[in-house]
Phi, psi and omega in degrees: 000326180299318180296317179299317179297322179293317180296322181275357180058045176267119181295150183294334181284341179284127185275082175249135179278167183296328178298317179296321178294316180296322177297322178294321179293317180295326177296322177294323179293320178296321178296319178295320178296321178294320178297317179298316181298315181292319181294318179292325177295318179293320178297321177297319177299318180294314184292327178283345179087009182282349177267357180115154184289334183293318177294320179295318179295322181295334178276334185263351183285144178250123181271126180280156177131177183233136177263162179290173180278099174196182181297135179296145179290146175267119183250178186300318183290336179298319176295318183295326178283324186282317187300314178279359178086026179275158179253338182219169178295321180297318178296318179296320181293321177295322177292327181291337179295331176261112186300328182290327180286000000 
């Protein structure tokens, strides 16, 4: 509960019970689930090509070059590949062809 209070920036002097804190955390989880659903739906539209060929091309293009030595950037497609449990872009694209998946 202490961690939840810190994450939500609830001061210790504020008299909030644990139920209220848990409700605030669950509201954040629902918001994340809604965000995931919308993002995956938009990604599916792009992958199926219904948004136009330019958007589809922008997701499939590979930029040449070398980045410095640091942590790799997390990009938009990394979430789209990870959330449905895909391992590659091709697998994600095959799943996008079926709207229910």
